[in-house]
N, CA, C and O atoms as CSV, one atom per row, in Angstrom:
chain,resi,resn,atom,element,x,y,z
A,1,MET,N,N,-28.471,-5.172,-14.671
A,1,MET,CA,C,-27.514,-5.199,-15.772
A,1,MET,C,C,-26.222,-4.511,-15.338
A,1,MET,O,O,-26.246,-3.426,-14.757
A,2,SER,N,N,-25.124,-5.143,-15.622
A,2,SER,CA,C,-23.837,-4.587,-15.251
A,2,SER,C,C,-23.469,-3.409,-16.153
A,2,SER,O,O,-23.715,-3.420,-17.359
A,3,HIS,N,N,-22.888,-2.420,-15.544
A,3,HIS,CA,C,-22.416,-1.265,-16.322
A,3,HIS,C,C,-21.280,-1.649,-17.259
A,3,HIS,O,O,-21.022,-0.945,-18.235
A,4,LEU,N,N,-20.597,-2.754,-16.978
A,4,LEU,CA,C,-19.517,-3.191,-17.860
A,4,LEU,C,C,-20.014,-3.549,-19.256
A,4,LEU,O,O,-19.255,-3.473,-20.222
A,5,LEU,N,N,-21.278,-3.937,-19.369
A,5,LEU,CA,C,-21.809,-4.314,-20.682
A,5,LEU,C,C,-21.768,-3.150,-21.664
A,5,LEU,O,O,-21.839,-3.358,-22.875
A,6,LYS,N,N,-21.653,-1.926,-21.154
A,6,LYS,CA,C,-21.544,-0.752,-22.029
A,6,LYS,C,C,-20.238,-0.763,-22.825
A,6,LYS,O,O,-20.102,-0.042,-23.814
A,7,LEU,N,N,-19.280,-1.584,-22.387
A,7,LEU,CA,C,-17.978,-1.644,-23.056
A,7,LEU,C,C,-17.947,-2.646,-24.209
A,7,LEU,O,O,-17.015,-2.635,-25.012
A,8,ILE,N,N,-18.961,-3.515,-24.296
A,8,ILE,CA,C,-18.968,-4.517,-25.359
A,8,ILE,C,C,-19.061,-3.822,-26.725
A,8,ILE,O,O,-19.900,-2.948,-26.945
A,9,GLY,N,N,-18.183,-4.234,-27.619
A,9,GLY,CA,C,-18.117,-3.643,-28.957
A,9,GLY,C,C,-17.199,-2.445,-29.047
A,9,GLY,O,O,-16.970,-1.919,-30.137
A,10,LYS,N,N,-16.669,-2.005,-27.915
A,10,LYS,CA,C,-15.784,-0.833,-27.919
A,10,LYS,C,C,-14.318,-1.267,-27.988
A,10,LYS,O,O,-13.903,-2.185,-27.280
A,11,PRO,N,N,-13.546,-0.608,-28.834
A,11,PRO,CA,C,-12.106,-0.879,-28.853
A,11,PRO,C,C,-11.406,-0.151,-27.706
A,11,PRO,O,O,-11.839,0.911,-27.259
A,12,ILE,N,N,-10.327,-0.746,-27.253
A,12,ILE,CA,C,-9.482,-0.107,-26.243
A,12,ILE,C,C,-8.606,0.906,-26.966
A,12,ILE,O,O,-7.777,0.537,-27.798
A,13,LEU,N,N,-8.791,2.176,-26.650
A,13,LEU,CA,C,-8.067,3.250,-27.337
A,13,LEU,C,C,-6.679,3.486,-26.760
A,13,LEU,O,O,-5.769,3.925,-27.463
A,14,ASP,N,N,-6.528,3.190,-25.476
A,14,ASP,CA,C,-5.228,3.399,-24.835
A,14,ASP,C,C,-5.138,2.512,-23.602
A,14,ASP,O,O,-6.149,2.159,-22.996
A,15,VAL,N,N,-3.911,2.160,-23.246
A,15,VAL,CA,C,-3.624,1.376,-22.050
A,15,VAL,C,C,-2.523,2.115,-21.313
A,15,VAL,O,O,-1.472,2.413,-21.881
A,16,GLN,N,N,-2.771,2.409,-20.040
A,16,GLN,CA,C,-1.801,3.158,-19.257
A,16,GLN,C,C,-1.646,2.536,-17.884
A,16,GLN,O,O,-2.573,1.912,-17.368
A,17,THR,N,N,-0.483,2.704,-17.298
A,17,THR,CA,C,-0.313,2.400,-15.884
A,17,THR,C,C,-0.179,3.732,-15.171
A,17,THR,O,O,0.489,4.649,-15.650
A,18,ASN,N,N,-0.817,3.822,-14.035
A,18,ASN,CA,C,-0.820,5.059,-13.271
A,18,ASN,C,C,-0.525,4.763,-11.812
A,18,ASN,O,O,-0.645,3.628,-11.352
A,19,ILE,N,N,-0.142,5.792,-11.104
A,19,ILE,CA,C,0.118,5.683,-9.674
A,19,ILE,C,C,-0.849,6.606,-8.954
A,19,ILE,O,O,-1.031,7.762,-9.338
A,20,SER,N,N,-1.472,6.076,-7.894
A,20,SER,CA,C,-2.337,6.913,-7.071
A,20,SER,C,C,-1.847,6.840,-5.636
A,20,SER,O,O,-1.229,5.856,-5.227
A,21,GLN,N,N,-2.123,7.872,-4.888
A,21,GLN,CA,C,-1.744,7.919,-3.490
A,21,GLN,C,C,-2.980,8.240,-2.662
A,21,GLN,O,O,-3.704,9.194,-2.949
A,22,SER,N,N,-3.211,7.434,-1.634
A,22,SER,CA,C,-4.355,7.635,-0.742
A,22,SER,C,C,-3.854,8.062,0.624
A,22,SER,O,O,-2.904,7.493,1.161
A,23,VAL,N,N,-4.501,9.059,1.171
A,23,VAL,CA,C,-4.156,9.546,2.505
A,23,VAL,C,C,-5.450,9.681,3.293
A,23,VAL,O,O,-6.412,10.285,2.817
A,24,ALA,N,N,-5.474,9.115,4.506
A,24,ALA,CA,C,-6.668,9.247,5.352
A,24,ALA,C,C,-6.705,10.657,5.937
A,24,ALA,O,O,-5.724,11.130,6.511
A,25,LEU,N,N,-7.839,11.313,5.783
A,25,LEU,CA,C,-8.008,12.659,6.327
A,25,LEU,C,C,-8.737,12.590,7.657
A,25,LEU,O,O,-9.590,11.726,7.860
A,26,ASN,N,N,-8.409,13.483,8.545
A,26,ASN,CA,C,-9.076,13.581,9.844
A,26,ASN,C,C,-8.998,12.297,10.647
A,26,ASN,O,O,-9.937,11.965,11.370
A,27,ASP,N,N,-7.903,11.572,10.535
A,27,ASP,CA,C,-7.707,10.353,11.311
A,27,ASP,C,C,-6.300,10.399,11.887
A,27,ASP,O,O,-5.331,10.037,11.220
A,28,SER,N,N,-6.200,10.844,13.125
A,28,SER,CA,C,-4.883,11.021,13.741
A,28,SER,C,C,-4.176,9.690,13.962
A,28,SER,O,O,-2.952,9.666,14.088
A,29,ALA,N,N,-4.911,8.585,14.011
A,29,ALA,CA,C,-4.296,7.276,14.201
A,29,ALA,C,C,-3.643,6.769,12.918
A,29,ALA,O,O,-2.792,5.881,12.966
A,30,PHE,N,N,-4.029,7.319,11.790
A,30,PHE,CA,C,-3.511,6.857,10.502
A,30,PHE,C,C,-2.553,7.903,9.966
A,30,PHE,O,O,-2.975,8.963,9.504
A,31,GLN,N,N,-1.283,7.609,10.029
A,31,GLN,CA,C,-0.263,8.574,9.632
A,31,GLN,C,C,0.414,8.218,8.306
A,31,GLN,O,O,1.304,8.937,7.852
A,32,GLU,N,N,-0.001,7.124,7.691
A,32,GLU,CA,C,0.644,6.671,6.469
A,32,GLU,C,C,-0.197,7.010,5.247
A,32,GLU,O,O,-1.406,7.225,5.335
A,33,SER,N,N,0.471,7.049,4.120
A,33,SER,CA,C,-0.254,7.133,2.856
A,33,SER,C,C,-0.021,5.814,2.120
A,33,SER,O,O,0.960,5.115,2.372
A,34,LYS,N,N,-0.920,5.491,1.222
A,34,LYS,CA,C,-0.822,4.249,0.473
A,34,LYS,C,C,-0.650,4.586,-1.001
A,34,LYS,O,O,-1.411,5.379,-1.555
A,35,ILE,N,N,0.347,3.984,-1.631
A,35,ILE,CA,C,0.608,4.206,-3.051
A,35,ILE,C,C,0.211,2.944,-3.804
A,35,ILE,O,O,0.620,1.840,-3.444
A,36,GLU,N,N,-0.587,3.117,-4.851
A,36,GLU,CA,C,-1.068,1.997,-5.645
A,36,GLU,C,C,-0.711,2.213,-7.112
A,36,GLU,O,O,-0.796,3.327,-7.629
A,37,LEU,N,N,-0.319,1.149,-7.760
A,37,LEU,CA,C,-0.109,1.150,-9.200
A,37,LEU,C,C,-1.329,0.482,-9.816
A,37,LEU,O,O,-1.705,-0.614,-9.401
A,38,PHE,N,N,-1.948,1.118,-10.793
A,38,PHE,CA,C,-3.127,0.520,-11.403
A,38,PHE,C,C,-3.058,0.622,-12.913
A,38,PHE,O,O,-2.346,1.452,-13.478
A,39,LEU,N,N,-3.827,-0.256,-13.544
A,39,LEU,CA,C,-3.915,-0.308,-14.996
A,39,LEU,C,C,-5.170,0.431,-15.422
A,39,LEU,O,O,-6.234,0.236,-14.835
A,40,GLN,N,N,-5.055,1.273,-16.433
A,40,GLN,CA,C,-6.211,2.010,-16.937
A,40,GLN,C,C,-6.425,1.650,-18.405
A,40,GLN,O,O,-5.529,1.786,-19.238
A,41,LEU,N,N,-7.655,1.181,-18.700
A,41,LEU,CA,C,-8.064,0.918,-20.074
A,41,LEU,C,C,-8.973,2.062,-20.495
A,41,LEU,O,O,-9.960,2.360,-19.823
A,42,VAL,N,N,-8.637,2.703,-21.609
A,42,VAL,CA,C,-9.368,3.872,-22.079
A,42,VAL,C,C,-10.199,3.488,-23.300
A,42,VAL,O,O,-9.689,2.922,-24.266
A,43,PHE,N,N,-11.494,3.811,-23.233
A,43,PHE,CA,C,-12.444,3.566,-24.311
A,43,PHE,C,C,-13.046,4.906,-24.718
A,43,PHE,O,O,-12.836,5.908,-24.034
A,44,ASP,N,N,-13.786,4.940,-25.814
A,44,ASP,CA,C,-14.491,6.147,-26.212
A,44,ASP,C,C,-15.583,6.437,-25.177
A,44,ASP,O,O,-16.569,5.704,-25.094
A,45,GLY,N,N,-15.411,7.485,-24.401
A,45,GLY,CA,C,-16.388,7.894,-23.401
A,45,GLY,C,C,-16.244,7.227,-22.047
A,45,GLY,O,O,-16.926,7.629,-21.103
A,46,TYR,N,N,-15.391,6.232,-21.912
A,46,TYR,CA,C,-15.238,5.495,-20.654
A,46,TYR,C,C,-13.764,5.258,-20.368
A,46,TYR,O,O,-12.938,5.229,-21.281
A,47,HIS,N,N,-13.447,5.092,-19.103
A,47,HIS,CA,C,-12.167,4.495,-18.754
A,47,HIS,C,C,-12.361,3.607,-17.539
A,47,HIS,O,O,-13.175,3.884,-16.659
A,48,LEU,N,N,-11.592,2.537,-17.521
A,48,LEU,CA,C,-11.704,1.509,-16.500
A,48,LEU,C,C,-10.370,1.407,-15.781
A,48,LEU,O,O,-9.356,1.056,-16.384
A,49,ASN,N,N,-10.376,1.715,-14.487
A,49,ASN,CA,C,-9.179,1.590,-13.658
A,49,ASN,C,C,-9.217,0.236,-12.970
A,49,ASN,O,O,-10.200,-0.105,-12.312
A,50,ILE,N,N,-8.146,-0.535,-13.122
A,50,ILE,CA,C,-8.074,-1.896,-12.596
A,50,ILE,C,C,-6.976,-1.941,-11.541
A,50,ILE,O,O,-5.809,-1.671,-11.823
A,51,TYR,N,N,-7.377,-2.289,-10.316
A,51,TYR,CA,C,-6.451,-2.311,-9.184
A,51,TYR,C,C,-6.076,-3.731,-8.776
A,51,TYR,O,O,-4.974,-3.945,-8.270
A,52,ASN,N,N,-6.954,-4.702,-8.980
A,52,ASN,CA,C,-6.707,-6.074,-8.540
A,52,ASN,C,C,-5.746,-6.805,-9.463
A,52,ASN,O,O,-5.390,-6.332,-10.542
A,53,LYS,N,N,-5.343,-7.971,-8.995
A,53,LYS,CA,C,-4.516,-8.859,-9.801
A,53,LYS,C,C,-5.311,-9.300,-11.020
A,53,LYS,O,O,-6.531,-9.455,-10.956
A,54,PHE,N,N,-4.610,-9.502,-12.127
A,54,PHE,CA,C,-5.274,-9.959,-13.347
A,54,PHE,C,C,-4.378,-10.935,-14.089
A,54,PHE,O,O,-3.174,-11.025,-13.846
A,55,GLU,N,N,-5.000,-11.656,-14.994
A,55,GLU,CA,C,-4.295,-12.620,-15.835
A,55,GLU,C,C,-4.697,-12.370,-17.282
A,55,GLU,O,O,-5.856,-12.071,-17.571
A,56,LEU,N,N,-3.744,-12.491,-18.175
A,56,LEU,CA,C,-4.019,-12.381,-19.613
A,56,LEU,C,C,-3.829,-13.740,-20.256
A,56,LEU,O,O,-2.803,-14.390,-20.057
A,57,ILE,N,N,-4.813,-14.169,-21.025
A,57,ILE,CA,C,-4.707,-15.395,-21.814
A,57,ILE,C,C,-4.564,-14.956,-23.272
A,57,ILE,O,O,-5.388,-14.199,-23.785
A,58,GLY,N,N,-3.524,-15.433,-23.921
A,58,GLY,CA,C,-3.248,-15.023,-25.304
A,58,GLY,C,C,-2.147,-13.976,-25.374
A,58,GLY,O,O,-1.612,-13.701,-26.448
A,59,LEU,N,N,-1.816,-13.400,-24.242
A,59,LEU,CA,C,-0.687,-12.470,-24.080
A,59,LEU,C,C,-0.079,-12.757,-22.715
A,59,LEU,O,O,-0.752,-13.304,-21.841
A,60,THR,N,N,1.169,-12.398,-22.525
A,60,THR,CA,C,1.723,-12.480,-21.176
A,60,THR,C,C,1.315,-11.221,-20.416
A,60,THR,O,O,0.976,-10.207,-21.026
A,61,SER,N,N,1.346,-11.284,-19.103
A,61,SER,CA,C,0.971,-10.111,-18.293
A,61,SER,C,C,1.857,-8.912,-18.597
A,61,SER,O,O,1.428,-7.770,-18.436
A,62,LEU,N,N,3.077,-9.158,-19.032
A,62,LEU,CA,C,3.986,-8.059,-19.366
A,62,LEU,C,C,3.643,-7.427,-20.715
A,62,LEU,O,O,4.163,-6.361,-21.045
A,63,GLN,N,N,2.783,-8.064,-21.489
A,63,GLN,CA,C,2.379,-7.541,-22.800
A,63,GLN,C,C,1.051,-6.783,-22.728
A,63,GLN,O,O,0.386,-6.615,-23.751
A,64,TYR,N,N,0.662,-6.331,-21.554
A,64,TYR,CA,C,-0.643,-5.671,-21.387
A,64,TYR,C,C,-0.805,-4.456,-22.296
A,64,TYR,O,O,-1.934,-4.109,-22.642
A,65,LEU,N,N,0.286,-3.799,-22.694
A,65,LEU,CA,C,0.171,-2.645,-23.591
A,65,LEU,C,C,-0.366,-3.039,-24.966
A,65,LEU,O,O,-0.880,-2.197,-25.702
A,66,LEU,N,N,-0.243,-4.330,-25.309
A,66,LEU,CA,C,-0.758,-4.811,-26.591
A,66,LEU,C,C,-2.282,-4.931,-26.599
A,66,LEU,O,O,-2.866,-5.284,-27.623
A,67,LEU,N,N,-2.930,-4.640,-25.470
A,67,LEU,CA,C,-4.398,-4.610,-25.438
A,67,LEU,C,C,-4.936,-3.422,-26.235
A,67,LEU,O,O,-6.092,-3.426,-26.657
A,68,LYS,N,N,-4.103,-2.414,-26.438
A,68,LYS,CA,C,-4.527,-1.240,-27.206
A,68,LYS,C,C,-4.939,-1.679,-28.609
A,68,LYS,O,O,-4.209,-2.392,-29.297
A,69,GLY,N,N,-6.130,-1.232,-29.012
A,69,GLY,CA,C,-6.656,-1.575,-30.327
A,69,GLY,C,C,-7.545,-2.812,-30.335
A,69,GLY,O,O,-8.268,-3.052,-31.302
A,70,LYS,N,N,-7.492,-3.603,-29.255
A,70,LYS,CA,C,-8.358,-4.786,-29.173
A,70,LYS,C,C,-9.772,-4.341,-28.798
A,70,LYS,O,O,-9.956,-3.309,-28.154
A,71,THR,N,N,-10.764,-5.128,-29.207
A,71,THR,CA,C,-12.166,-4.816,-28.958
A,71,THR,C,C,-12.746,-5.800,-27.950
A,71,THR,O,O,-12.457,-6.996,-27.995
A,72,ILE,N,N,-13.566,-5.284,-27.041
A,72,ILE,CA,C,-14.267,-6.131,-26.073
A,72,ILE,C,C,-15.437,-6.808,-26.795
A,72,ILE,O,O,-16.347,-6.128,-27.270
A,73,ASN,N,N,-15.416,-8.137,-26.878
A,73,ASN,CA,C,-16.481,-8.882,-27.548
A,73,ASN,C,C,-17.546,-9.379,-26.579
A,73,ASN,O,O,-18.715,-9.501,-26.943
A,74,ASN,N,N,-17.137,-9.666,-25.342
A,74,ASN,CA,C,-18.077,-10.161,-24.342
A,74,ASN,C,C,-17.461,-9.967,-22.960
A,74,ASN,O,O,-16.243,-9.862,-22.818
A,75,ILE,N,N,-18.320,-9.923,-21.946
A,75,ILE,CA,C,-17.873,-9.797,-20.561
A,75,ILE,C,C,-18.752,-10.703,-19.716
A,75,ILE,O,O,-19.978,-10.648,-19.801
A,76,ILE,N,N,-18.115,-11.541,-18.895
A,76,ILE,CA,C,-18.857,-12.407,-17.978
A,76,ILE,C,C,-18.353,-12.147,-16.565
A,76,ILE,O,O,-17.160,-12.260,-16.284
A,77,GLU,N,N,-19.285,-11.796,-15.678
A,77,GLU,CA,C,-18.953,-11.516,-14.280
A,77,GLU,C,C,-19.435,-12.649,-13.382
A,77,GLU,O,O,-20.515,-13.205,-13.585
A,78,SER,N,N,-18.625,-12.976,-12.398
A,78,SER,CA,C,-19.024,-13.908,-11.347
A,78,SER,C,C,-18.509,-13.345,-10.027
A,78,SER,O,O,-17.891,-12.281,-10.006
A,79,LYS,N,N,-18.757,-14.042,-8.941
A,79,LYS,CA,C,-18.255,-13.580,-7.642
A,79,LYS,C,C,-16.734,-13.621,-7.579
A,79,LYS,O,O,-16.115,-12.829,-6.869
A,80,GLU,N,N,-16.136,-14.544,-8.323
A,80,GLU,CA,C,-14.689,-14.740,-8.238
A,80,GLU,C,C,-13.884,-13.975,-9.264
A,80,GLU,O,O,-12.705,-13.703,-9.037
A,81,ASN,N,N,-14.499,-13.612,-10.412
A,81,ASN,CA,C,-13.723,-12.904,-11.427
A,81,ASN,C,C,-14.632,-12.217,-12.433
A,81,ASN,O,O,-15.844,-12.429,-12.474
A,82,VAL,N,N,-13.994,-11.388,-13.235
A,82,VAL,CA,C,-14.631,-10.794,-14.405
A,82,VAL,C,C,-13.753,-11.178,-15.592
A,82,VAL,O,O,-12.546,-10.938,-15.590
A,83,VAL,N,N,-14.373,-11.773,-16.598
A,83,VAL,CA,C,-13.622,-12.185,-17.787
A,83,VAL,C,C,-14.038,-11.287,-18.945
A,83,VAL,O,O,-15.210,-11.221,-19.316
A,84,PHE,N,N,-13.051,-10.602,-19.504
A,84,PHE,CA,C,-13.242,-9.766,-20.688
A,84,PHE,C,C,-12.746,-10.583,-21.881
A,84,PHE,O,O,-11.573,-10.951,-21.941
A,85,TYR,N,N,-13.628,-10.859,-22.812
A,85,TYR,CA,C,-13.263,-11.579,-24.035
A,85,TYR,C,C,-12.996,-10.552,-25.120
A,85,TYR,O,O,-13.867,-9.754,-25.468
A,86,LEU,N,N,-11.773,-10.582,-25.654
A,86,LEU,CA,C,-11.378,-9.640,-26.685
A,86,LEU,C,C,-11.158,-10.374,-27.998
A,86,LEU,O,O,-11.117,-11.603,-28.037
A,87,ASN,N,N,-11.018,-9.605,-29.072
A,87,ASN,CA,C,-10.726,-10.232,-30.355
A,87,ASN,C,C,-9.361,-10.914,-30.296
A,87,ASN,O,O,-8.586,-10.702,-29.363
A,88,GLU,N,N,-9.083,-11.729,-31.298
A,88,GLU,CA,C,-7.848,-12.510,-31.426
A,88,GLU,C,C,-7.706,-13.553,-30.318
A,88,GLU,O,O,-6.597,-14.002,-30.029
A,89,GLY,N,N,-8.836,-13.944,-29.691
A,89,GLY,CA,C,-8.807,-14.986,-28.667
A,89,GLY,C,C,-8.214,-14.572,-27.336
A,89,GLY,O,O,-7.923,-15.428,-26.500
A,90,ILE,N,N,-8.033,-13.297,-27.124
A,90,ILE,CA,C,-7.429,-12.804,-25.880
A,90,ILE,C,C,-8.495,-12.699,-24.797
A,90,ILE,O,O,-9.603,-12.217,-25.036
A,91,ARG,N,N,-8.140,-13.158,-23.611
A,91,ARG,CA,C,-9.003,-13.002,-22.439
A,91,ARG,C,C,-8.242,-12.243,-21.363
A,91,ARG,O,O,-7.071,-12.514,-21.094
A,92,PHE,N,N,-8.929,-11.292,-20.759
A,92,PHE,CA,C,-8.404,-10.520,-19.626
A,92,PHE,C,C,-9.243,-10.939,-18.431
A,92,PHE,O,O,-10.447,-10.687,-18.403
A,93,ILE,N,N,-8.619,-11.579,-17.437
A,93,ILE,CA,C,-9.356,-12.117,-16.294
A,93,ILE,C,C,-8.966,-11.332,-15.050
A,93,ILE,O,O,-7.818,-11.371,-14.606
A,94,LEU,N,N,-9.938,-10.620,-14.497
A,94,LEU,CA,C,-9.731,-9.835,-13.278
A,94,LEU,C,C,-10.170,-10.665,-12.087
A,94,LEU,O,O,-11.309,-11.129,-12.029
A,95,ASP,N,N,-9.274,-10.848,-11.148
A,95,ASP,CA,C,-9.525,-11.651,-9.953
A,95,ASP,C,C,-10.294,-10.821,-8.927
A,95,ASP,O,O,-9.837,-9.746,-8.538
A,96,LEU,N,N,-11.450,-11.306,-8.486
A,96,LEU,CA,C,-12.266,-10.596,-7.489
A,96,LEU,C,C,-12.249,-11.275,-6.120
A,96,LEU,O,O,-12.961,-10.847,-5.211
A,97,ARG,N,N,-11.450,-12.322,-5.964
A,97,ARG,CA,C,-11.387,-12.992,-4.669
A,97,ARG,C,C,-10.735,-12.065,-3.641
A,97,ARG,O,O,-9.956,-11.181,-3.997
A,98,ASP,N,N,-11.059,-12.273,-2.380
A,98,ASP,CA,C,-10.566,-11.396,-1.308
A,98,ASP,C,C,-9.042,-11.255,-1.300
A,98,ASP,O,O,-8.526,-10.161,-1.070
A,99,ASP,N,N,-8.326,-12.342,-1.548
A,99,ASP,CA,C,-6.860,-12.267,-1.494
A,99,ASP,C,C,-6.248,-11.597,-2.723
A,99,ASP,O,O,-5.031,-11.419,-2.779
A,100,ALA,N,N,-7.063,-11.225,-3.705
A,100,ALA,CA,C,-6.553,-10.545,-4.905
A,100,ALA,C,C,-6.563,-9.030,-4.765
A,100,ALA,O,O,-5.991,-8.324,-5.596
A,101,PHE,N,N,-7.212,-8.525,-3.717
A,101,PHE,CA,C,-7.326,-7.073,-3.557
A,101,PHE,C,C,-5.982,-6.473,-3.164
A,101,PHE,O,O,-5.308,-6.939,-2.245
A,102,ILE,N,N,-5.623,-5.430,-3.886
A,102,ILE,CA,C,-4.408,-4.677,-3.587
A,102,ILE,C,C,-4.790,-3.357,-2.937
A,102,ILE,O,O,-4.095,-2.874,-2.043
A,103,GLY,N,N,-5.881,-2.781,-3.382
A,103,GLY,CA,C,-6.382,-1.523,-2.837
A,103,GLY,C,C,-7.769,-1.733,-2.263
A,103,GLY,O,O,-8.204,-2.870,-2.083
A,104,PRO,N,N,-8.455,-0.660,-1.978
A,104,PRO,CA,C,-9.797,-0.788,-1.401
A,104,PRO,C,C,-10.847,-1.245,-2.407
A,104,PRO,O,O,-11.921,-1.696,-2.008
A,105,GLU,N,N,-10.559,-1.139,-3.702
A,105,GLU,CA,C,-11.516,-1.577,-4.712
A,105,GLU,C,C,-10.807,-2.400,-5.774
A,105,GLU,O,O,-9.599,-2.281,-5.976
A,106,ALA,N,N,-11.599,-3.251,-6.457
A,106,ALA,CA,C,-11.051,-4.094,-7.513
A,106,ALA,C,C,-10.868,-3.301,-8.801
A,106,ALA,O,O,-9.839,-3.396,-9.470
A,107,MET,N,N,-11.902,-2.508,-9.136
A,107,MET,CA,C,-11.844,-1.672,-10.336
A,107,MET,C,C,-12.904,-0.584,-10.238
A,107,MET,O,O,-13.847,-0.673,-9.452
A,108,CYS,N,N,-12.720,0.448,-11.060
A,108,CYS,CA,C,-13.669,1.561,-11.136
A,108,CYS,C,C,-13.910,1.877,-12.604
A,108,CYS,O,O,-12.973,1.962,-13.397
A,109,LEU,N,N,-15.174,2.049,-12.953
A,109,LEU,CA,C,-15.548,2.446,-14.303
A,109,LEU,C,C,-16.041,3.880,-14.264
A,109,LEU,O,O,-16.926,4.220,-13.478
A,110,TYR,N,N,-15.470,4.718,-15.111
A,110,TYR,CA,C,-15.862,6.125,-15.231
A,110,TYR,C,C,-16.428,6.326,-16.626
A,110,TYR,O,O,-15.889,5.812,-17.606
A,111,GLY,N,N,-17.533,7.086,-16.708
A,111,GLY,CA,C,-18.147,7.284,-18.007
A,111,GLY,C,C,-18.937,8.568,-18.091
A,111,GLY,O,O,-18.805,9.450,-17.242
A,112,PRO,N,N,-19.776,8.671,-19.138
A,112,PRO,CA,C,-20.550,9.887,-19.384
A,112,PRO,C,C,-21.508,10.205,-18.226
A,112,PRO,O,O,-21.879,9.335,-17.437
A,113,ASP,N,N,-21.884,11.463,-18.161
A,113,ASP,CA,C,-22.835,11.944,-17.158
A,113,ASP,C,C,-22.373,11.624,-15.732
A,113,ASP,O,O,-23.175,11.251,-14.876
A,114,ASN,N,N,-21.078,11.776,-15.497
A,114,ASN,CA,C,-20.471,11.564,-14.174
A,114,ASN,C,C,-20.660,10.146,-13.650
A,114,ASN,O,O,-20.740,9.947,-12.438
A,115,LEU,N,N,-20.734,9.158,-14.539
A,115,LEU,CA,C,-20.855,7.765,-14.132
A,115,LEU,C,C,-19.585,7.334,-13.405
A,115,LEU,O,O,-18.476,7.490,-13.918
A,116,ILE,N,N,-19.764,6.795,-12.212
A,116,ILE,CA,C,-18.676,6.176,-11.461
A,116,ILE,C,C,-19.244,4.904,-10.835
A,116,ILE,O,O,-20.172,4.960,-10.029
A,117,VAL,N,N,-18.682,3.764,-11.211
A,117,VAL,CA,C,-19.112,2.484,-10.655
A,117,VAL,C,C,-17.862,1.822,-10.057
A,117,VAL,O,O,-16.828,1.709,-10.715
A,118,VAL,N,N,-17.983,1.388,-8.800
A,118,VAL,CA,C,-16.850,0.798,-8.080
A,118,VAL,C,C,-17.171,-0.654,-7.751
A,118,VAL,O,O,-18.256,-0.957,-7.255
A,119,TRP,N,N,-16.231,-1.548,-8.027
A,119,TRP,CA,C,-16.354,-2.949,-7.628
A,119,TRP,C,C,-15.423,-3.141,-6.434
A,119,TRP,O,O,-14.209,-2.968,-6.541
A,120,ASN,N,N,-16.016,-3.503,-5.290
A,120,ASN,CA,C,-15.189,-3.749,-4.091
A,120,ASN,C,C,-15.676,-4.937,-3.323
A,120,ASN,O,O,-15.099,-5.284,-2.293
């Protein structure tokens, strides 16, 4: 069972964009840091960081802040994507194909009891 199913029935309490910076430690060959912009969906007890490319159906990608207050009604995962079905006919489609990766992982779910689940 996917840990994402824990989000079904939960409203999105907040939507944020954040910046993270990754630096390789103890690797003299790697002198660069990587800066990533990611989308964070905040739920009661959980937050989901989304790093991959995504598509919104029912909203434009620039209207992602309007996801706040919407409820997750269903989630379907496949090898190629994860589709979040929200109220008002909105779908949030996360691309899991290799060419959609921007960072080392597609998304991370954080929750109670130190839950951390990474999709990569």
